[in-house]
VEXDREN-2710 file (C-alpha; in Angstrom, 1 decimal):
% VEXDREN-2710
k/r/px/py/pz
1/UNK/0.0/0.0/0.0
2/UNK/2.7/2.6/0.9
3/UNK/4.5/1.6/-2.3
4/UNK/1.4/2.4/-4.4
5/UNK/1.0/5.8/-2.6
6/UNK/4.6/6.6/-3.4
7/UNK/4.0/5.8/-7.1
8/UNK/0.9/8.0/-7.2
9/UNK/2.8/10.8/-5.6
10/UNK/5.6/10.5/-8.1
11/UNK/3.2/10.5/-11.0
12/UNK/1.4/13.6/-9.7
13/UNK/4.7/15.4/-9.2
14/UNK/5.8/14.5/-12.7
15/UNK/2.6/15.7/-14.3
16/UNK/2.8/18.9/-12.3
17/UNK/6.3/19.5/-13.5
18/UNK/5.2/18.9/-17.1
19/UNK/2.4/21.4/-16.8
20/UNK/4.7/23.9/-15.3
21/UNK/7.3/23.4/-18.1
22/UNK/4.5/23.8/-20.7
23/UNK/3.9/27.3/-19.4
24/UNK/7.5/28.2/-19.8
25/UNK/8.7/29.7/-23.0
26/UNK/10.6/27.4/-25.3
27/UNK/14.4/27.7/-25.1
28/UNK/16.8/27.6/-28.0
29/UNK/19.1/24.5/-28.3
30/UNK/22.7/24.9/-27.1
31/UNK/23.9/25.0/-30.7
32/UNK/21.4/27.8/-31.6
33/UNK/22.4/29.7/-28.4
34/UNK/26.1/29.4/-29.4
35/UNK/25.5/30.6/-33.0
36/UNK/23.3/33.5/-31.8
37/UNK/26.1/34.7/-29.4
38/UNK/29.0/34.1/-31.9
39/UNK/30.5/37.2/-33.5
40/UNK/29.5/38.8/-35.8
41/UNK/26.0/38.7/-34.3
42/UNK/23.0/39.3/-36.6
43/UNK/20.3/40.9/-34.4
44/UNK/16.7/41.3/-35.4
45/UNK/15.3/44.5/-33.9
46/UNK/11.6/45.1/-33.9
47/UNK/9.7/48.3/-32.7
48/UNK/6.2/48.5/-31.5
49/UNK/3.6/51.2/-32.4
50/UNK/4.0/54.9/-32.0
51/UNK/1.6/57.8/-31.9
52/UNK/1.9/58.9/-35.5
53/UNK/-0.2/57.3/-38.2
54/UNK/2.8/55.9/-40.1
55/UNK/4.1/54.3/-36.8
56/UNK/0.9/52.3/-36.2
57/UNK/2.2/49.0/-37.7
58/UNK/5.5/48.8/-36.0
59/UNK/9.0/48.9/-37.5
60/UNK/12.0/46.7/-37.9
61/UNK/15.8/46.7/-38.5
62/UNK/18.7/44.4/-38.8
63/UNK/21.8/45.1/-36.7
64/UNK/25.3/43.6/-37.0
65/UNK/27.4/43.5/-33.8
66/UNK/31.1/42.9/-33.9
67/UNK/33.7/42.2/-31.3
68/UNK/35.0/45.6/-32.1
69/UNK/31.9/47.6/-31.1
70/UNK/33.0/50.6/-33.2
71/UNK/32.1/48.6/-36.2
72/UNK/28.5/47.9/-35.1
73/UNK/25.8/49.0/-37.5
74/UNK/22.0/48.9/-38.0
75/UNK/20.3/48.8/-41.3
76/UNK/17.0/50.5/-41.5
77/UNK/14.8/50.0/-44.6
78/UNK/12.1/52.4/-43.5
79/UNK/13.7/55.7/-44.2
80/UNK/11.6/58.3/-46.0
81/UNK/11.2/62.1/-46.1
82/UNK/8.7/62.4/-43.3
83/UNK/9.3/66.1/-43.0
84/UNK/7.7/66.4/-46.5
85/UNK/4.8/64.0/-46.2
86/UNK/2.9/65.2/-49.3
87/UNK/6.0/64.6/-51.5
88/UNK/6.6/61.2/-49.8
89/UNK/3.1/60.0/-50.2
90/UNK/3.0/61.1/-53.8
91/UNK/6.1/59.1/-54.4
92/UNK/4.5/56.1/-52.6
93/UNK/1.4/56.2/-54.9
94/UNK/3.5/56.7/-58.0
95/UNK/6.0/53.9/-57.0
96/UNK/9.0/56.0/-57.8
97/UNK/11.4/54.9/-55.0
98/UNK/10.5/57.3/-52.2
99/UNK/11.9/55.1/-49.5
100/UNK/15.4/53.9/-48.9
101/UNK/17.7/51.9/-46.7
102/UNK/20.3/53.5/-44.5
103/UNK/23.2/52.4/-42.3
104/UNK/22.9/53.9/-38.8
105/UNK/24.8/53.9/-35.5
106/UNK/22.9/51.5/-33.2
107/UNK/22.8/53.9/-30.3
108/UNK/21.5/56.7/-32.5
109/UNK/18.8/54.5/-34.0
110/UNK/17.6/53.1/-30.7
111/UNK/17.5/56.5/-29.2
112/UNK/15.1/57.7/-31.9
113/UNK/12.6/54.9/-31.1
114/UNK/13.0/55.4/-27.3
115/UNK/12.2/59.1/-27.7
116/UNK/9.2/58.2/-29.7
117/UNK/8.1/55.9/-26.8
118/UNK/8.0/52.7/-28.9
119/UNK/8.7/49.3/-27.4
120/UNK/12.0/47.8/-28.7
121/UNK/12.7/44.1/-28.8
122/UNK/16.0/42.4/-29.8
123/UNK/16.5/38.8/-31.0
124/UNK/20.0/37.6/-31.9
125/UNK/19.6/35.1/-34.7
126/UNK/21.3/31.7/-34.7
127/UNK/22.8/31.9/-38.1
128/UNK/25.9/30.0/-39.2
129/UNK/29.0/32.0/-40.3
130/UNK/28.3/31.5/-44.0
131/UNK/24.7/32.6/-43.4
132/UNK/25.9/35.7/-41.5
133/UNK/28.3/36.5/-44.3
134/UNK/25.5/36.3/-46.8
135/UNK/23.3/38.6/-44.8
136/UNK/26.1/41.2/-44.3
137/UNK/27.0/41.1/-48.0
138/UNK/23.4/41.8/-49.0
139/UNK/23.1/44.7/-46.5
140/UNK/26.3/46.2/-47.8
141/UNK/25.0/45.8/-51.3
142/UNK/21.7/47.5/-50.5
143/UNK/23.1/50.6/-49.0
144/UNK/25.1/51.6/-52.1
145/UNK/23.7/54.8/-53.6
146/UNK/22.6/53.0/-56.8
147/UNK/20.7/50.3/-54.8
148/UNK/19.3/51.9/-51.7
149/UNK/16.0/53.4/-53.1
150/UNK/13.0/51.3/-53.6
151/UNK/9.2/51.6/-54.3
152/UNK/7.5/51.1/-51.0
153/UNK/4.4/48.8/-50.9
154/UNK/2.7/48.3/-47.6
155/UNK/2.0/44.6/-48.1
156/UNK/4.6/43.2/-50.5
157/UNK/7.7/45.4/-50.4
158/UNK/8.2/47.3/-47.2
159/UNK/10.8/47.6/-44.5
160/UNK/9.8/44.2/-42.9
161/UNK/9.5/42.2/-46.1
162/UNK/13.0/43.4/-47.1
163/UNK/14.5/42.1/-43.9
164/UNK/12.3/38.9/-44.1
165/UNK/13.5/38.1/-47.6
166/UNK/17.2/38.7/-46.7
167/UNK/16.9/36.2/-43.8
168/UNK/14.9/33.8/-45.9
169/UNK/17.5/33.8/-48.7
170/UNK/20.4/33.4/-46.3
171/UNK/18.8/30.4/-44.5
172/UNK/17.9/28.5/-47.6
173/UNK/14.2/29.6/-47.3
174/UNK/13.7/28.5/-43.7
175/UNK/11.1/31.2/-43.2
176/UNK/9.1/30.6/-46.4
177/UNK/9.1/26.9/-45.8
178/UNK/7.4/27.3/-42.4
179/UNK/3.9/26.0/-42.1
180/UNK/2.3/27.8/-39.2
181/UNK/-1.2/28.4/-38.0
182/UNK/-3.1/31.0/-40.0
183/UNK/-6.5/32.4/-39.0
184/UNK/-9.1/33.9/-41.4
185/UNK/-7.8/37.5/-41.1
186/UNK/-7.2/39.1/-44.5
187/UNK/-4.5/41.7/-45.5
188/UNK/-7.2/44.3/-44.9
189/UNK/-8.0/43.1/-41.4
190/UNK/-4.3/43.1/-40.5
191/UNK/-3.9/46.6/-41.8
192/UNK/-7.0/47.8/-39.9
193/UNK/-5.7/46.4/-36.6
194/UNK/-2.8/48.9/-36.7
195/UNK/-5.3/51.7/-36.7
196/UNK/-7.2/50.7/-33.5
197/UNK/-8.9/53.7/-32.0
198/UNK/-8.4/55.8/-35.2
199/UNK/-11.7/56.0/-37.0
200/UNK/-10.6/58.2/-39.9
201/UNK/-7.6/56.0/-41.0
202/UNK/-9.8/52.9/-40.6
203/UNK/-12.4/54.4/-42.9
204/UNK/-9.7/55.4/-45.4
205/UNK/-8.5/51.8/-45.3
206/UNK/-12.0/50.6/-46.1
207/UNK/-12.3/52.9/-49.1
208/UNK/-8.8/53.1/-50.5
209/UNK/-7.7/49.5/-50.4
210/UNK/-9.0/47.3/-53.2
211/UNK/-9.9/43.7/-53.6
212/UNK/-6.5/42.2/-53.5
213/UNK/-6.3/43.0/-49.8
214/UNK/-9.3/40.8/-49.1
215/UNK/-7.3/37.7/-49.4
216/UNK/-6.0/35.7/-46.4
217/UNK/-2.2/35.8/-46.4
218/UNK/0.0/32.7/-46.0
219/UNK/2.1/32.3/-42.9
220/UNK/5.1/33.8/-44.8
221/UNK/3.1/36.7/-46.2
222/UNK/1.9/37.6/-42.7
223/UNK/5.5/38.5/-42.0
224/UNK/5.0/41.8/-43.8
225/UNK/4.3/43.1/-40.3
226/UNK/7.2/43.1/-37.7
227/UNK/5.1/41.4/-35.0
228/UNK/4.7/38.3/-37.2
229/UNK/8.3/38.1/-38.2
230/UNK/9.3/38.4/-34.6
231/UNK/6.8/35.6/-33.8
232/UNK/8.2/33.4/-36.7
233/UNK/11.8/33.7/-35.2
234/UNK/10.4/32.4/-31.9
235/UNK/8.6/29.5/-33.6
236/UNK/11.6/28.6/-35.8
237/UNK/14.5/29.0/-33.4
238/UNK/12.9/29.5/-30.0
239/UNK/14.8/32.8/-29.7
240/UNK/12.6/34.8/-27.3
241/UNK/12.3/38.6/-27.9
242/UNK/14.0/40.6/-25.2
243/UNK/12.4/44.0/-24.6
244/UNK/15.2/46.6/-24.0
245/UNK/12.7/49.4/-23.8
246/UNK/8.9/49.3/-23.1
247/UNK/6.4/51.8/-24.2
248/UNK/5.2/54.1/-21.3
249/UNK/2.0/55.0/-23.1
250/UNK/-0.9/52.5/-23.6
251/UNK/0.5/49.4/-25.5
252/UNK/-1.1/48.1/-28.7
253/UNK/-3.2/45.0/-29.0
254/UNK/-0.3/42.5/-29.6
255/UNK/2.0/44.2/-27.1
256/UNK/-0.7/43.9/-24.5
257/UNK/-1.4/40.3/-25.3
258/UNK/2.4/39.5/-25.1
259/UNK/2.7/41.2/-21.7
260/UNK/-0.3/39.3/-20.3
261/UNK/0.9/35.9/-21.7
262/UNK/4.5/36.3/-20.5
263/UNK/5.0/33.7/-17.7
264/UNK/8.3/35.3/-16.6
265/UNK/6.7/38.7/-16.1
266/UNK/6.1/39.7/-12.6
267/UNK/3.2/42.1/-12.2
268/UNK/0.8/43.2/-9.5
269/UNK/-2.9/42.4/-9.7
270/UNK/-3.6/46.1/-10.4
271/UNK/-1.1/46.2/-13.3
272/UNK/-2.7/43.0/-14.8
273/UNK/-6.2/44.5/-14.4
274/UNK/-5.1/47.7/-16.2
275/UNK/-3.6/45.7/-19.1
276/UNK/-6.8/43.5/-19.4
277/UNK/-9.0/46.6/-19.4
278/UNK/-6.7/48.2/-22.1
279/UNK/-7.0/45.0/-24.2
280/UNK/-10.8/45.0/-23.8
281/UNK/-11.0/48.7/-24.9
282/UNK/-8.8/48.1/-27.9
283/UNK/-10.7/45.1/-29.1
284/UNK/-14.1/46.9/-28.6
285/UNK/-13.0/50.0/-30.6
286/UNK/-15.5/50.6/-33.3
287/UNK/-14.7/50.7/-37.0
288/UNK/-16.4/54.1/-37.5
289/UNK/-18.6/52.7/-40.3
290/UNK/-21.9/53.5/-38.6
291/UNK/-20.7/57.0/-37.8
292/UNK/-19.7/57.4/-41.5
293/UNK/-23.2/56.2/-42.6
294/UNK/-24.8/58.8/-40.3
295/UNK/-22.6/61.5/-41.8
296/UNK/-23.5/60.3/-45.3
297/UNK/-27.2/60.5/-44.6
298/UNK/-26.8/64.0/-43.3
299/UNK/-24.8/65.1/-46.4
300/UNK/-27.3/63.6/-48.8
301/UNK/-30.5/64.7/-47.0
302/UNK/-30.5/68.2/-48.8
303/UNK/-31.0/66.4/-52.2
304/UNK/-34.4/64.8/-51.3
305/UNK/-35.5/67.4/-48.7
306/UNK/-35.2/70.3/-51.1
307/UNK/-36.9/68.2/-53.8
308/UNK/-39.9/67.6/-51.5
309/UNK/-40.1/71.3/-50.5
310/UNK/-39.7/72.5/-54.0
311/UNK/-37.1/75.2/-53.2
312/UNK/-33.3/75.4/-53.5
313/UNK/-33.3/72.1/-55.3
314/UNK/-30.2/72.7/-57.4
315/UNK/-28.3/73.8/-54.3
316/UNK/-29.4/70.8/-52.3
317/UNK/-28.5/68.5/-55.1
318/UNK/-25.0/70.1/-55.4
319/UNK/-24.5/69.8/-51.7
320/UNK/-25.2/66.0/-51.9
321/UNK/-23.3/65.3/-55.2
322/UNK/-20.1/67.3/-55.1
323/UNK/-18.3/65.7/-52.2
324/UNK/-18.7/62.0/-53.3
325/UNK/-18.0/62.9/-57.0
326/UNK/-14.8/64.8/-55.9
327/UNK/-13.7/61.9/-53.8
328/UNK/-14.5/59.5/-56.7
329/UNK/-12.3/61.7/-59.0
330/UNK/-9.4/61.3/-56.6
331/UNK/-9.8/57.5/-56.4
332/UNK/-10.0/57.2/-60.2
333/UNK/-7.0/59.5/-60.7
334/UNK/-4.9/57.3/-58.2
335/UNK/-6.1/54.1/-59.9
336/UNK/-4.8/55.5/-63.2
337/UNK/-1.4/56.7/-62.1
338/UNK/-0.5/54.1/-59.4
339/UNK/1.2/50.8/-60.0
340/UNK/0.0/49.5/-56.6
341/UNK/-2.5/46.7/-57.1
342/UNK/-4.8/47.6/-54.2
343/UNK/-5.0/51.1/-55.5
344/UNK/-5.6/50.2/-59.2
345/UNK/-8.3/47.5/-58.6
346/UNK/-10.6/49.2/-56.2
347/UNK/-14.4/48.8/-56.2
348/UNK/-14.8/52.2/-54.5
349/UNK/-14.2/53.6/-58.0
350/UNK/-17.5/52.0/-59.1
351/UNK/-19.4/53.5/-56.1
352/UNK/-17.9/57.0/-56.1
353/UNK/-17.6/58.2/-59.7
354/UNK/-16.7/61.7/-61.2
355/UNK/-19.5/61.1/-63.8
356/UNK/-22.0/61.9/-61.1
357/UNK/-21.2/65.6/-61.8
358/UNK/-23.6/65.0/-64.8
359/UNK/-26.4/65.2/-62.3
360/UNK/-25.7/68.9/-62.1
361/UNK/-24.8/69.5/-65.8
362/UNK/-27.5/67.7/-67.8
363/UNK/-31.0/68.8/-68.6
364/UNK/-33.9/67.4/-66.5
365/UNK/-34.8/64.5/-68.9
366/UNK/-31.2/63.3/-69.5
367/UNK/-30.4/63.8/-65.8
368/UNK/-33.2/61.5/-64.9
369/UNK/-32.1/58.8/-67.3
370/UNK/-28.5/58.9/-66.1
371/UNK/-29.7/58.8/-62.4
372/UNK/-31.9/55.8/-63.0
373/UNK/-29.1/53.9/-64.7
374/UNK/-26.7/54.7/-61.9
375/UNK/-29.3/53.7/-59.3
376/UNK/-29.6/50.3/-60.8
377/UNK/-25.8/50.0/-60.9
378/UNK/-25.4/51.1/-57.3
379/UNK/-28.2/48.8/-56.1
380/UNK/-26.5/45.8/-57.7
381/UNK/-23.2/46.9/-56.2
382/UNK/-24.8/47.2/-52.8
383/UNK/-26.3/43.7/-53.1
384/UNK/-23.0/42.2/-54.1
385/UNK/-21.4/43.9/-51.1
386/UNK/-24.1/42.6/-48.7
387/UNK/-23.7/39.0/-49.9
388/UNK/-19.9/39.3/-49.7
389/UNK/-19.1/38.9/-53.4
390/UNK/-17.5/42.3/-53.0
391/UNK/-15.7/41.9/-49.6
392/UNK/-14.5/45.4/-49.1
393/UNK/-16.7/47.2/-46.6
394/UNK/-17.7/50.0/-49.0
395/UNK/-21.5/50.0/-48.4
396/UNK/-21.5/53.5/-46.8
397/UNK/-19.8/54.9/-49.9
398/UNK/-22.4/53.1/-52.1
399/UNK/-25.2/54.7/-50.2
400/UNK/-23.5/58.1/-50.4
401/UNK/-23.8/57.9/-54.2
402/UNK/-27.1/56.0/-54.2
403/UNK/-29.2/58.6/-52.3
404/UNK/-28.8/61.6/-54.7
405/UNK/-29.1/59.3/-57.8
406/UNK/-32.2/57.6/-56.6
407/UNK/-33.7/61.0/-55.6
408/UNK/-33.2/62.5/-59.1
409/UNK/-34.2/59.3/-60.9
410/UNK/-37.3/58.4/-59.0
411/UNK/-38.5/61.1/-56.7
412/UNK/-40.9/63.5/-58.5
413/UNK/-39.7/67.0/-58.7
414/UNK/-42.1/69.4/-56.9
415/UNK/-42.9/72.7/-58.5
416/UNK/-41.7/75.9/-56.7
417/UNK/-44.3/77.6/-54.4
418/UNK/-46.5/80.1/-56.1
419/UNK/-45.2/83.0/-54.1
420/UNK/-41.7/82.3/-55.1
421/UNK/-42.7/81.9/-58.7
422/UNK/-44.6/85.3/-58.6
423/UNK/-41.6/86.9/-57.1
424/UNK/-39.3/85.7/-59.9
425/UNK/-41.8/86.9/-62.5
426/UNK/-41.9/90.3/-60.9
427/UNK/-38.2/90.6/-60.9
428/UNK/-38.1/89.7/-64.6
429/UNK/-40.8/92.3/-65.3
430/UNK/-38.8/95.0/-63.4
END
């Protein structure tokens, strides 16, 4: 009997130890640890979100550390002329090489992101000496004046994909051969997550990104964001990210989840409760689409209200038509001049069209025919959006164009009040 009790006790202790070890982060093998610490060291540096709109998806860099610290250098592929944002964004839409890679002093680079209050993680990579040499050779090649500029693409050619591809090529495609768990989030969903709490950028993402972003990315493609490349390094080599600076302001969704899930992190019940509340607030942040619909209904109300009253009909129609037609002109112009696939193939261009200016220019009979044709087109577009054939959430934009077109096409025009008509005749007579 005592022997059986001892066996049960040993079994319970073994199971308890296994559970405890399951909660611990995976550790790299001794060989990987040796390679990661061997000079020269290739260090993946990832930065969390910042306050500015272009800082909301994180950032990344590769740093090379030598025994002689004076040779240390970081390579940053996300350099742009942020002091002239209009010029930079115009270059982005035109695809004319408005971003470039630069070699930076590690202390200077890290100070920039500390001052911007952005969390900084480091992960020394367990590459062999030939692999490290290949990475360094590519970095040196890229910073040459004739090679350093490139056409930035948020999803397929950005600062993170450049680093990802360098590491993938040096490791004989170890990253691209990974088969990881992928959920049903699309490129658009991943982009929207960066703009948590920012309704206007989220609405711009809804309207400005076309159908190619409504595809679920592969595990490798998800690494266009720094968070997922950092995660892939943990999965592949068990190299845990070490935070050398933590954001003092409210952390982003993934940062909050990482802090809550870290078993080595010591925190008070009050700190944990604050993080959990922050995570709940971030996850419950609205998309702004209902607010946008409310604004759309207010902007288009003058079209039908003045038609029912019979006064100021042309002014009311202009108030409802000009904003969406102008925005449609912008989207069509960008679709024509931009090589970016999610700008060129965008269903928003079918919803908001510059041709709607014809509602103000044509005579009454032709205006009505145009409006009825557009109403049928927009109704079909709305149906396709509701049944998810068109996956982009552009239904508020469709309604924005639909209301004035349906008003002109199908709402009878009321004659002006007699008093107003008599007044006009009197003025003409005078």
